[in-house]
ROSELO-33909 format. One record per residue: residue number from 1; y negated, x negated, z negated of N, C-alpha, C, O in turn. Coordinates in nm, 3 decimals. Atoms other than C-alpha are relative to their C-alpha. Example, Ala and Ser with C-alpha at 12.3 -4.5 7.8 and 13.67 -1.06 7.14 Angstrom:
// residues 2
   nr      n_Y      n_X      n_Z     ca_Y     ca_X     ca_Z      c_Y      c_X      c_Z      o_Y      o_X      o_Z
    1    0.119   -0.089    0.000    0.450   -1.230   -0.780   -0.120   -0.090    0.000   -0.118   -0.194   -0.066
    2    0.119    0.082    0.006    0.106   -1.367   -0.714   -0.109    0.077   -0.073   -0.220    0.026   -0.090
// end
This chain:
// residues 192
   nr      n_Y      n_X      n_Z     ca_Y     ca_X     ca_Z      c_Y      c_X      c_Z      o_Y      o_X      o_Z
    1    0.103    0.030    0.098   -1.777    3.356    4.196   -0.133   -0.018    0.070   -0.141   -0.075    0.178
    2    0.132    0.020   -0.058   -2.146    3.367    4.261   -0.067   -0.121   -0.064   -0.016   -0.176   -0.161
    3    0.068    0.123    0.041   -2.394    3.083    4.209   -0.047    0.006   -0.145   -0.042   -0.096   -0.214
    4    0.054   -0.010    0.136   -2.539    3.213    3.883    0.109   -0.022   -0.104    0.087   -0.089   -0.205
    5   -0.106    0.014    0.100   -2.206    3.234    3.702    0.057   -0.141   -0.001    0.092   -0.191   -0.107
    6   -0.052    0.137   -0.002   -2.088    2.890    3.820   -0.102   -0.098   -0.056   -0.063   -0.198   -0.116
    7    0.104    0.089    0.051   -2.422    2.728    3.732   -0.017    0.013   -0.151   -0.058   -0.082   -0.217
    8    0.019   -0.020    0.144   -2.428    2.878    3.382    0.111   -0.063   -0.082    0.096   -0.080   -0.203
    9   -0.110    0.062    0.074   -2.096    2.717    3.289   -0.042   -0.138   -0.048   -0.010   -0.175   -0.161
   10    0.041    0.135    0.036   -2.250    2.367    3.286   -0.122   -0.004   -0.089   -0.151   -0.109   -0.146
   11    0.122    0.001    0.081   -2.568    2.473    3.101    0.033    0.030   -0.145    0.121    0.110   -0.176
   12   -0.019   -0.023    0.143   -2.589    2.459    2.725   -0.126    0.066   -0.055   -0.235    0.050   -0.001
   13    0.114   -0.065    0.066   -2.810    2.661    2.499   -0.081   -0.105   -0.073   -0.024   -0.195   -0.135
   14    0.086    0.097    0.066   -3.107    2.469    2.365   -0.038    0.045   -0.142   -0.115   -0.023   -0.209
   15    0.029   -0.044    0.136   -3.123    2.670    2.043    0.100   -0.064   -0.095    0.213   -0.093   -0.058
   16   -0.086    0.065    0.100   -2.981    2.518    1.726    0.112    0.094   -0.041    0.091    0.214   -0.055
   17   -0.114   -0.082    0.039   -2.638    2.638    1.628    0.001    0.026   -0.151    0.068    0.119   -0.197
   18    0.007   -0.016    0.145   -2.717    2.599    1.255   -0.145    0.020   -0.040   -0.233   -0.055    0.003
   19    0.135   -0.026    0.046   -3.023    2.746    1.089   -0.029   -0.095   -0.115    0.037   -0.088   -0.219
   20    0.031    0.100    0.102   -3.179    2.463    0.888   -0.060    0.063   -0.124   -0.058    0.001   -0.231
   21    0.059   -0.067    0.116   -3.352    2.712    0.656    0.107    0.042   -0.100    0.077    0.067   -0.217
   22   -0.109   -0.034    0.092   -3.011    2.797    0.509    0.018   -0.111   -0.103    0.058   -0.083   -0.216
   23   -0.022    0.113    0.087   -2.999    2.449    0.356   -0.127   -0.048   -0.070   -0.122   -0.147   -0.143
   24    0.125    0.039    0.063   -3.362    2.429    0.243    0.004    0.034   -0.148    0.062    0.136   -0.188
   25    0.005   -0.023    0.144   -3.423    2.402   -0.130   -0.124    0.083   -0.029   -0.236    0.039    0.000
   26    0.118   -0.086    0.023   -3.648    2.689   -0.239   -0.083   -0.050   -0.117   -0.033   -0.117   -0.208
   27    0.091    0.036    0.108   -3.950    2.635   -0.460    0.026    0.091   -0.119    0.076    0.202   -0.104
   28   -0.020   -0.086    0.118   -3.938    2.764   -0.817   -0.080    0.130    0.008   -0.033    0.234   -0.038
   29    0.078   -0.123   -0.013   -4.218    3.013   -0.736    0.070    0.097    0.093    0.070    0.218    0.070
   30   -0.069   -0.087   -0.095   -4.019    3.143   -0.440    0.120    0.066   -0.066    0.151    0.181   -0.038
   31   -0.116   -0.057    0.068   -3.717    3.191   -0.662   -0.044    0.116   -0.089    0.019    0.221   -0.092
   32    0.051   -0.107    0.085   -3.923    3.392   -0.908   -0.038    0.122    0.083   -0.010    0.235    0.044
   33    0.040   -0.111   -0.087   -4.064    3.601   -0.624    0.123    0.072    0.052    0.128    0.195    0.053
   34   -0.120   -0.062   -0.056   -3.722    3.658   -0.471    0.076    0.077   -0.107    0.131    0.183   -0.079
   35   -0.070   -0.071    0.107   -3.572    3.753   -0.806   -0.074    0.127   -0.040   -0.010    0.228   -0.070
   36    0.077   -0.118    0.040   -3.856    3.994   -0.887    0.003    0.107    0.110   -0.001    0.226    0.080
   37    0.002   -0.095   -0.111   -3.849    4.153   -0.542    0.136    0.062    0.023    0.145    0.173    0.075
   38   -0.133   -0.050   -0.031   -3.475    4.196   -0.525    0.038   -0.048    0.138    0.019   -0.165    0.170
   39   -0.041    0.040   -0.134   -3.345    4.196   -0.172   -0.094    0.051    0.107   -0.069    0.027    0.226
   40    0.088   -0.059   -0.101   -3.636    4.376   -0.001   -0.083   -0.106    0.070   -0.087   -0.108    0.193
   41    0.079    0.108   -0.060   -3.865    4.074    0.055   -0.125    0.050    0.068   -0.173   -0.016    0.160
   42    0.117   -0.053   -0.069   -4.163    4.292    0.151   -0.126   -0.076   -0.036   -0.216   -0.086    0.048
   43    0.121    0.070    0.038   -4.422    4.092   -0.047   -0.003   -0.143    0.051   -0.110   -0.202    0.064
   44   -0.009    0.141   -0.043   -4.301    3.751    0.076   -0.002   -0.007    0.151    0.082    0.056    0.216
   45    0.014    0.009   -0.145   -4.409    3.662    0.428    0.046   -0.136    0.047   -0.009   -0.239    0.006
   46   -0.056    0.126   -0.051   -4.205    3.398    0.612   -0.099   -0.076    0.084   -0.096   -0.199    0.087
   47    0.093    0.070   -0.089   -4.487    3.322    0.855   -0.098   -0.085   -0.080   -0.135   -0.193   -0.034
   48    0.089    0.081    0.083   -4.716    3.201    0.572    0.071   -0.126   -0.045    0.011   -0.234   -0.048
   49   -0.077    0.116    0.048   -4.443    2.971    0.444    0.018   -0.102    0.112    0.011   -0.223    0.089
   50   -0.019    0.091   -0.113   -4.383    2.828    0.792   -0.129   -0.075    0.029   -0.125   -0.194    0.062
   51    0.128    0.066   -0.027   -4.753    2.753    0.836   -0.025   -0.107   -0.104   -0.069   -0.217   -0.072
   52    0.020    0.099    0.106   -4.770    2.579    0.500    0.091   -0.120    0.020    0.049   -0.234    0.001
   53   -0.094    0.111   -0.016   -4.461    2.374    0.573   -0.039   -0.086    0.119   -0.018   -0.208    0.116
   54    0.045    0.080   -0.114   -4.600    2.269    0.912   -0.117   -0.088   -0.040   -0.126   -0.203    0.003
   55    0.113    0.080    0.046   -4.922    2.154    0.741    0.048   -0.114   -0.088   -0.004   -0.225   -0.079
   56   -0.053    0.103    0.089   -4.722    1.963    0.480    0.066   -0.112    0.080    0.050   -0.229    0.046
   57   -0.066    0.101   -0.082   -4.518    1.785    0.745   -0.104   -0.083    0.072   -0.086   -0.204    0.088
   58    0.105    0.072   -0.069   -4.836    1.692    0.929   -0.073   -0.096   -0.092   -0.122   -0.199   -0.046
   59    0.073    0.087    0.092   -4.991    1.539    0.616    0.084   -0.116   -0.049    0.037   -0.192   -0.134
   60   -0.079    0.117    0.037   -4.710    1.290    0.577    0.126    0.034   -0.077    0.210   -0.054   -0.094
   61   -0.123   -0.037    0.067   -4.443    1.481    0.386   -0.002   -0.021   -0.149    0.085    0.031   -0.219
   62    0.003    0.025    0.144   -4.546    1.358    0.038   -0.031    0.128   -0.076    0.029    0.155   -0.181
   63    0.035   -0.124    0.068   -4.704    1.688   -0.054    0.119    0.096    0.003    0.143    0.169   -0.093
   64   -0.118   -0.086   -0.011   -4.394    1.868    0.068    0.104   -0.039   -0.105    0.162    0.048   -0.170
   65   -0.097    0.046    0.100   -4.169    1.652   -0.152   -0.049    0.029   -0.141    0.030    0.066   -0.228
   66    0.054   -0.030    0.132   -4.404    1.694   -0.449    0.015    0.147   -0.033    0.041    0.184   -0.147
   67   -0.014   -0.143    0.022   -4.391    2.067   -0.404    0.146    0.038   -0.023    0.175    0.127   -0.103
   68   -0.142   -0.033    0.011   -4.010    2.069   -0.368    0.058   -0.045   -0.134    0.139    0.027   -0.192
   69   -0.051    0.052    0.126   -3.942    1.854   -0.679   -0.117   -0.007   -0.096   -0.197   -0.100   -0.088
   70    0.115    0.000    0.090   -4.186    1.942   -0.957    0.009   -0.115   -0.099    0.118   -0.157   -0.137
   71    0.003    0.110    0.096   -4.297    1.666   -1.193    0.034    0.053   -0.138   -0.009    0.162   -0.176
   72   -0.043   -0.044    0.132   -4.142    1.685   -1.539   -0.039   -0.100   -0.108    0.011   -0.092   -0.220
   73    0.032    0.105    0.097   -4.302    1.386   -1.712   -0.066    0.057   -0.125   -0.036    0.010   -0.235
   74    0.067   -0.057    0.118   -4.524    1.599   -1.943    0.099    0.077   -0.086    0.095    0.065   -0.209
   75   -0.094   -0.079    0.078   -4.245    1.831   -2.047    0.110   -0.087   -0.058    0.169   -0.052   -0.160
   76   -0.105    0.088    0.051   -4.000    1.544   -2.094   -0.041   -0.063   -0.131    0.041   -0.080   -0.221
   77    0.050    0.061    0.124   -4.220    1.384   -2.360    0.007    0.100   -0.114    0.035    0.064   -0.228
   78   -0.002   -0.101    0.104   -4.238    1.711   -2.548    0.141    0.043   -0.038    0.160    0.114   -0.137
   79   -0.137   -0.037    0.032   -3.862    1.750   -2.542    0.050    0.118    0.081    0.166    0.157    0.068
   80   -0.042   -0.110   -0.083   -3.855    2.038   -2.295    0.021   -0.053    0.140   -0.071   -0.108    0.201
   81   -0.032    0.054   -0.132   -3.684    1.948   -1.972    0.003    0.114    0.099    0.084    0.206    0.087
   82    0.003   -0.100   -0.106   -3.772    2.156   -1.668    0.096   -0.047    0.108    0.062   -0.136    0.185
   83   -0.101    0.047   -0.096   -3.457    2.120   -1.456   -0.030    0.058    0.136   -0.044    0.180    0.150
   84    0.023   -0.051   -0.136   -3.521    2.146   -1.084    0.130    0.059    0.056    0.237    0.043   -0.002
   85   -0.116   -0.060   -0.064   -3.288    2.334   -0.852    0.098   -0.107    0.048    0.219   -0.086    0.048
   86   -0.082    0.108   -0.055   -3.161    2.007   -0.708   -0.002   -0.116   -0.098   -0.105   -0.182   -0.113
   87   -0.007    0.107    0.099   -3.044    1.759   -0.973    0.038   -0.129    0.073    0.152   -0.146    0.116
   88   -0.020    0.124   -0.075   -3.081    1.416   -0.813    0.104   -0.088   -0.066    0.191   -0.143    0.002
   89   -0.095    0.089    0.069   -2.891    1.226   -1.079    0.142    0.052    0.013    0.236   -0.026    0.032
   90   -0.134   -0.057   -0.016   -2.598    1.467   -1.059    0.051   -0.023    0.142    0.167   -0.058    0.161
   91   -0.039    0.023   -0.139   -2.595    1.440   -0.680    0.040   -0.146    0.023    0.142   -0.174    0.085
   92   -0.031    0.142   -0.017   -2.607    1.059   -0.691    0.130   -0.036   -0.070    0.212   -0.111   -0.017
   93   -0.123    0.029    0.074   -2.336    1.047   -0.957    0.122    0.052    0.075    0.223   -0.018    0.086
   94   -0.113   -0.056   -0.075   -2.109    1.279   -0.756    0.026   -0.078    0.128    0.142   -0.102    0.164
   95   -0.017    0.078   -0.123   -2.172    1.084   -0.436    0.065   -0.134   -0.029    0.156   -0.177    0.041
   96   -0.057    0.129    0.039   -2.098    0.755   -0.609    0.144    0.016   -0.045    0.230   -0.067   -0.012
   97   -0.136   -0.025    0.047   -1.791    0.901   -0.776    0.094    0.024    0.117    0.205   -0.029    0.120
   98   -0.083   -0.025   -0.117   -1.658    1.029   -0.443    0.021   -0.127    0.080    0.130   -0.151    0.133
   99   -0.014    0.127   -0.073   -1.727    0.693   -0.280    0.098   -0.091   -0.071    0.181   -0.156   -0.007
  100   -0.095    0.084    0.075   -1.544    0.512   -0.559    0.141    0.054    0.009    0.237   -0.023    0.020
  101   -0.133   -0.058   -0.015   -1.256    0.758   -0.540    0.056   -0.031    0.137    0.175   -0.061    0.150
  102   -0.046    0.034   -0.135   -1.239    0.699   -0.166    0.038   -0.147    0.007    0.137   -0.183    0.071
  103   -0.033    0.143    0.001   -1.246    0.323   -0.228    0.129   -0.023   -0.076    0.212   -0.104   -0.033
  104   -0.126    0.012    0.074   -0.973    0.357   -0.491    0.117    0.047    0.085    0.223   -0.015    0.084
  105   -0.106   -0.052   -0.085   -0.771    0.565   -0.248    0.035   -0.099    0.110    0.152   -0.123    0.139
  106   -0.028    0.097   -0.106   -0.812    0.310    0.031    0.064   -0.125   -0.057    0.151   -0.185    0.006
  107   -0.065    0.114    0.065   -0.725    0.030   -0.212    0.145    0.032   -0.031    0.233   -0.053   -0.015
  108   -0.138   -0.040    0.030   -0.417    0.224   -0.319    0.085    0.000    0.126    0.200   -0.044    0.123
  109   -0.076    0.000   -0.126   -0.313    0.272    0.044    0.024   -0.143    0.045    0.134   -0.176    0.092
  110   -0.018    0.141   -0.039   -0.372   -0.098    0.115    0.106   -0.066   -0.087    0.189   -0.141   -0.037
  111   -0.101    0.057    0.091   -0.169   -0.193   -0.192    0.138    0.052    0.034    0.236   -0.023    0.034
  112   -0.129   -0.058   -0.036    0.107    0.046   -0.092    0.050   -0.060    0.131    0.170   -0.085    0.144
  113   -0.039    0.060   -0.128    0.108   -0.098    0.261    0.050   -0.142   -0.022    0.152   -0.182    0.033
  114   -0.045    0.137    0.029    0.128   -0.455    0.129    0.134    0.000   -0.071    0.222   -0.080   -0.039
  115   -0.126   -0.007    0.075    0.404   -0.358   -0.114    0.114    0.041    0.092    0.223   -0.015    0.085
  116   -0.103   -0.044   -0.094    0.595   -0.177    0.158    0.039   -0.114    0.094    0.158   -0.134    0.122
  117   -0.030    0.114   -0.087    0.565   -0.479    0.389    0.079   -0.107   -0.073    0.172   -0.165   -0.017
  118   -0.073    0.099    0.080    0.681   -0.710    0.111    0.143    0.044   -0.024    0.236   -0.036   -0.013
  119   -0.135   -0.052    0.022    0.977   -0.486    0.033    0.081   -0.008    0.128    0.198   -0.045    0.125
  120   -0.072    0.007   -0.128    1.069   -0.466    0.402    0.040   -0.143    0.032    0.152   -0.168    0.076
  121   -0.033    0.140   -0.032    1.051   -0.844    0.446    0.109   -0.051   -0.094    0.199   -0.122   -0.050
  122   -0.104    0.044    0.095    1.255   -0.903    0.129    0.134    0.065    0.032    0.238    0.000    0.018
  123   -0.127   -0.065   -0.034    1.515   -0.648    0.237    0.061   -0.064    0.124    0.183   -0.081    0.132
  124   -0.053    0.072   -0.117    1.545   -0.819    0.577    0.055   -0.136   -0.040    0.161   -0.178    0.007
  125   -0.045    0.132    0.047    1.573   -1.155    0.403    0.133    0.013   -0.075    0.223   -0.069   -0.056
  126   -0.126   -0.022    0.072    1.843   -1.018    0.171    0.113    0.035    0.096    0.227   -0.008    0.077
  127   -0.102   -0.036   -0.098    2.027   -0.869    0.467    0.048   -0.125    0.074    0.168   -0.142    0.096
  128   -0.038    0.125   -0.067    2.020   -1.206    0.647    0.083   -0.088   -0.092    0.183   -0.146   -0.050
  129   -0.076    0.080    0.096    2.138   -1.386    0.333    0.139    0.059   -0.023    0.236   -0.015   -0.037
  130   -0.130   -0.066    0.017    2.415   -1.129    0.289    0.092   -0.030    0.118    0.210   -0.056    0.100
  131   -0.081    0.033   -0.118    2.533   -1.188    0.647    0.045   -0.145   -0.003    0.159   -0.175    0.031
  132   -0.038    0.141    0.010    2.526   -1.566    0.592    0.110   -0.020   -0.104    0.204   -0.095   -0.081
  133   -0.102    0.012    0.105    2.725   -1.530    0.269    0.133    0.055    0.049    0.238   -0.003    0.020
  134   -0.124   -0.056   -0.053    2.980   -1.309    0.445    0.065   -0.096    0.099    0.187   -0.113    0.099
  135   -0.055    0.098   -0.094    3.020   -1.567    0.723    0.059   -0.119   -0.075    0.168   -0.164   -0.041
  136   -0.052    0.112    0.078    3.060   -1.848    0.469    0.126    0.040   -0.076    0.219   -0.040   -0.089
  137   -0.119   -0.048    0.071    3.308   -1.637    0.273    0.121    0.003    0.093    0.229   -0.041    0.055
  138   -0.111    0.000   -0.098    3.521   -1.583    0.585    0.044   -0.143    0.031    0.164   -0.170    0.041
  139   -0.032    0.140   -0.028    3.500   -1.957    0.660    0.080   -0.061   -0.115    0.181   -0.128   -0.093
  140   -0.070    0.057    0.115    3.603   -2.051    0.306    0.135    0.066   -0.023    0.228    0.002   -0.073
  141   -0.132   -0.066    0.010    3.883   -1.792    0.307    0.099   -0.066    0.094    0.213   -0.093    0.055
  142   -0.092    0.067   -0.094    4.032   -1.951    0.620    0.030   -0.142   -0.047    0.143   -0.188   -0.038
  143   -0.023    0.136    0.051    3.980   -2.298    0.472    0.095    0.002   -0.120    0.182   -0.085   -0.133
  144   -0.086   -0.009    0.117    4.145   -2.189    0.147    0.144    0.028    0.041    0.238   -0.033   -0.011
  145   -0.137   -0.029   -0.044    4.444   -2.038    0.326    0.062   -0.122    0.067    0.180   -0.150    0.046
  146   -0.052    0.123   -0.060    4.479   -2.356    0.533    0.031   -0.104   -0.108    0.133   -0.172   -0.101
  147   -0.023    0.094    0.111    4.446   -2.566    0.214    0.122    0.038   -0.080    0.198   -0.050   -0.123
  148   -0.118   -0.045    0.074    4.708   -2.353    0.038    0.127   -0.036    0.077    0.225   -0.082    0.019
  149   -0.117    0.037   -0.082    4.949   -2.403    0.327    0.022   -0.150   -0.003    0.136   -0.196   -0.015
  150   -0.011    0.146    0.003    4.876   -2.776    0.331    0.054   -0.048   -0.134    0.139   -0.136   -0.139
  151   -0.048    0.043    0.132    4.928   -2.808   -0.045    0.147    0.035   -0.019    0.222   -0.042   -0.079
  152   -0.143   -0.035    0.007    5.261   -2.623   -0.021    0.083   -0.100    0.080    0.188   -0.146    0.035
  153   -0.073    0.096   -0.083    5.369   -2.851    0.260    0.005   -0.137   -0.068    0.110   -0.202   -0.068
  154    0.003    0.131    0.068    5.260   -3.163    0.066    0.093    0.002   -0.121    0.165   -0.096   -0.145
  155   -0.088   -0.006    0.117    5.441   -3.046   -0.250    0.147   -0.002    0.043    0.229   -0.066   -0.022
  156   -0.138    0.006   -0.052    5.759   -2.986   -0.046    0.034   -0.142    0.043    0.143   -0.192    0.016
  157   -0.024    0.139   -0.044    5.720   -3.331    0.111    0.017   -0.093   -0.121    0.104   -0.180   -0.120
  158   -0.012    0.084    0.120    5.666   -3.490   -0.233    0.134    0.022   -0.070    0.198   -0.074   -0.115
  159   -0.130   -0.027    0.061    5.973   -3.316   -0.373    0.112   -0.066    0.082    0.204   -0.126    0.027
  160   -0.100    0.060   -0.089    6.176   -3.430   -0.072    0.000   -0.153   -0.016    0.105   -0.215   -0.027
  161    0.011    0.146    0.012    6.044   -3.788   -0.102    0.050   -0.045   -0.137    0.118   -0.147   -0.147
  162   -0.048    0.040    0.133    6.108   -3.798   -0.480    0.152    0.008   -0.007    0.216   -0.076   -0.071
  163   -0.146   -0.007   -0.006    6.465   -3.683   -0.416    0.056   -0.120    0.077    0.157   -0.179    0.038
  164   -0.044    0.115   -0.080    6.497   -3.954   -0.150   -0.008   -0.129   -0.083    0.083   -0.211   -0.080
  165    0.018    0.119    0.083    6.360   -4.218   -0.392    0.107   -0.005   -0.109    0.164   -0.111   -0.137
  166   -0.105   -0.004    0.102    6.600   -4.104   -0.665    0.136   -0.037    0.060    0.213   -0.110   -0.002
  167   -0.127    0.035   -0.066    6.892   -4.127   -0.420    0.007   -0.149    0.030    0.109   -0.214    0.006
  168    0.003    0.143   -0.033    6.786   -4.473   -0.305    0.012   -0.082   -0.128    0.085   -0.182   -0.132
  169   -0.007    0.071    0.128    6.733   -4.584   -0.668    0.140    0.001   -0.058    0.187   -0.102   -0.106
  170   -0.137   -0.006    0.051    7.077   -4.464   -0.774    0.096   -0.081    0.087    0.190   -0.141    0.037
  171   -0.085    0.078   -0.090    7.232   -4.623   -0.466   -0.017   -0.149   -0.029    0.081   -0.223   -0.034
  172    0.022    0.142    0.033    7.065   -4.961   -0.547    0.061   -0.035   -0.137    0.117   -0.142   -0.156
  173   -0.053    0.028    0.134    7.167   -4.932   -0.911    0.152   -0.015    0.002    0.206   -0.099   -0.069
  174   -0.147    0.011   -0.007    7.534   -4.878   -0.821    0.043   -0.117    0.086    0.143   -0.181    0.052
  175   -0.042    0.108   -0.089    7.553   -5.135   -0.540   -0.046   -0.136   -0.052    0.029   -0.233   -0.049
  176    0.056    0.129    0.044    7.325   -5.406   -0.683   -0.051    0.014   -0.145   -0.173    0.021   -0.165
  177    0.044   -0.024    0.137    7.316   -5.363   -1.063   -0.079   -0.117   -0.058   -0.176   -0.092   -0.130
  178    0.070    0.115    0.058    7.203   -5.722   -1.154   -0.142   -0.007    0.056   -0.236   -0.017   -0.022
  179    0.132    0.008   -0.062    6.910   -5.733   -0.908   -0.087    0.120   -0.042   -0.208    0.106   -0.061
  180    0.073   -0.121    0.038    6.812   -5.379   -1.002   -0.057   -0.016   -0.141   -0.173    0.017   -0.165
  181    0.046    0.019    0.138    6.791   -5.464   -1.376   -0.107   -0.109   -0.008   -0.202   -0.095   -0.084
  182    0.102    0.105   -0.001    6.595   -5.787   -1.305   -0.134    0.056    0.052   -0.240    0.025   -0.003
  183    0.122   -0.060   -0.057    6.344   -5.592   -1.094   -0.064    0.095   -0.102   -0.186    0.102   -0.113
  184    0.052   -0.093    0.100    6.311   -5.331   -1.368   -0.069   -0.076   -0.113   -0.175   -0.035   -0.160
  185    0.060    0.080    0.107    6.242   -5.598   -1.633   -0.133   -0.060    0.043   -0.227   -0.064   -0.036
  186    0.127    0.055   -0.051    5.973   -5.759   -1.415   -0.109    0.108    0.000   -0.225    0.080   -0.030
  187    0.099   -0.110   -0.003    5.803   -5.422   -1.379   -0.048    0.029   -0.142   -0.168    0.050   -0.163
  188    0.040   -0.028    0.139    5.806   -5.363   -1.756   -0.086   -0.111   -0.058   -0.175   -0.085   -0.138
  189    0.080    0.112    0.050    5.668   -5.713   -1.821   -0.143    0.003    0.056   -0.236   -0.040   -0.012
  190    0.134   -0.006   -0.062    5.373   -5.656   -1.585   -0.091    0.102   -0.069   -0.213    0.086   -0.071
  191    0.082   -0.105    0.063    5.258   -5.347   -1.773   -0.060   -0.054   -0.129    0.014   -0.116   -0.205
  192    0.062    0.052    0.121    5.014   -5.436   -2.051    0.037    0.076   -0.126   -0.009    0.041   -0.234
// end
């Protein structure tokens, strides 16, 4: 590589990449001229327009703005509205509408994010509660099975003891009938 080609890589062009005249709002007279001329443009001289616009910018820009947006106060009173090429109210309304739509969209995303976070936290909470309930259920199942075994054992013991008491009672009744009847009468007298 030679010096010129390596040095030109770092240099940028100083010319504008976008022609600002493409976005300029034409005057109503210019529109009439352009429409009457067609596409030739031989009667319209760009150099005169550039000189006028440079003078307008030098005088403060008010004359330029007055020329770009014609006054319509006289025609408005008469009921005839001279609509300019650039409708300011429409532009402001569209800009405001887009801003509000963007705000609504961001509010909707924020609401969706909050709702999603709330749903996620509630689902985690439900999952934790479900695990706790399952642990308690297993605990109570083991307690119930132990209680069932204990109750069976106690009922067997009670049946065995009641049989033992019946045997002892019949043995006392046959061996000691007088004492047995006296004890029975005392028990009946104590009851109200």
